[in-house]
C-alpha positions in Angstrom: 0.0 0.0 0.0 1.4 3.4 -0.9 0.2 6.7 0.3 0.2 9.6 -2.1 -0.1 12.3 0.6 -0.9 12.9 4.3 -2.8 15.9 5.4 -3.6 17.2 8.9 -7.4 17.8 9.3 -8.4 20.4 11.7 -11.3 19.1 13.7 -10.7 21.3 16.7 -9.3 18.5 18.8 -6.2 17.4 16.8 -7.4 13.8 16.7 -7.4 13.0 13.0 -4.9 12.7 10.1 -6.0 11.8 6.5 -3.7 9.7 4.1 -4.9 9.8 0.6 -4.4 6.7 -1.5 -5.6 7.4 -5.0 -9.3 7.9 -4.8 -9.8 6.7 -1.2 -8.8 8.3 2.0 -7.6 6.4 5.2 -8.1 8.4 8.4 -5.7 8.1 11.3 -7.1 8.8 14.9 -5.1 9.6 18.0 -4.9 7.4 21.0 -5.7 9.1 24.3 -2.8 11.2 25.6 -0.4 9.5 27.9 -1.8 6.1 27.2 0.2 2.9 26.2 -2.7 1.0 24.6 -2.9 -2.8 24.5 -3.6 -4.2 21.1 -5.6 -7.5 21.3 -6.0 -10.4 19.0 -9.8 -10.1 19.1 -12.5 -7.6 20.2 -12.3 -7.9 24.0 -10.2 -8.0 27.0 -10.1 -11.8 27.2 -8.1 -11.9 23.9 -4.3 -12.1 23.9 -2.3 -8.8 23.9 -0.3 -8.9 20.6 1.5 -5.6 21.1 1.3 -2.3 22.9 1.0 1.0 21.2 3.3 3.7 22.4 2.1 7.0 23.9 1.2 9.4 21.1 0.2 6.7 18.7 -2.3 7.2 15.8 -4.3 4.4 14.3 -6.1 3.7 11.1 -9.5 2.1 11.7 -10.5 -0.4 8.9 -13.7 -1.7 10.6 -15.4 -1.9 14.0 -17.2 -4.6 15.9 -18.9 -5.1 19.2 -17.0 -6.8 22.0 -16.2 -6.4 25.8 -17.5 -3.1 27.2 -14.5 -1.0 28.4 -14.4 2.4 30.1 -11.7 4.8 28.9 -10.8 8.5 28.5 -13.5 8.7 25.8 -16.3 7.1 27.6 -17.7 3.6 28.1 -18.1 1.5 24.9 -18.4 -1.9 23.6 -17.0 -0.9 20.2 -13.7 -2.3 19.2 -11.6 -0.9 16.4 -9.8 -3.2 13.9 -6.4 -1.5 13.3 -4.7 -4.2 11.3 -5.2 -7.9 10.4 -6.2 -9.6 13.7 -5.5 -6.5 15.8 -8.1 -4.6 17.9 -8.2 -1.7 20.4 -11.1 -0.5 22.5 -12.8 2.5 20.9 -13.0 4.1 24.4 -9.3 4.9 24.1 -9.4 6.3 20.5 -10.4 9.9 19.7 -12.9 9.3 16.9 -15.1 12.2 17.8 -18.1 9.9 18.1 -19.8 7.6 20.7 -21.0 5.4 17.8 -19.7 3.5 14.8 -17.6 5.6 12.3 -16.5 2.8 10.1 -18.3 -0.3 8.6 -18.9 -3.3 10.8 -16.2 -6.0 10.5 -17.4 -9.1 8.7 
């Protein structure tokens, strides 16, 4: 996958970057400040931690799915964000600007 350009999008909260790939755009969202976020193998706290995102990380969300309910800096949610193949983070730690789904449901 190649990225043609990356642009900062001013949403007032600094939580989003857009990478343009041809005709489609992939948005990157900020993880809560000061948080090292566990990335899990599935949409829930019972899944294995596969890696830990460093403080200041930004993630692309490919799809979202319901899972374990988690309370974090951005509220309480059962939405889990798929950030890579077999990698999920709780949406309550990602600054999407919404309490609901912002991407398609994972299939």
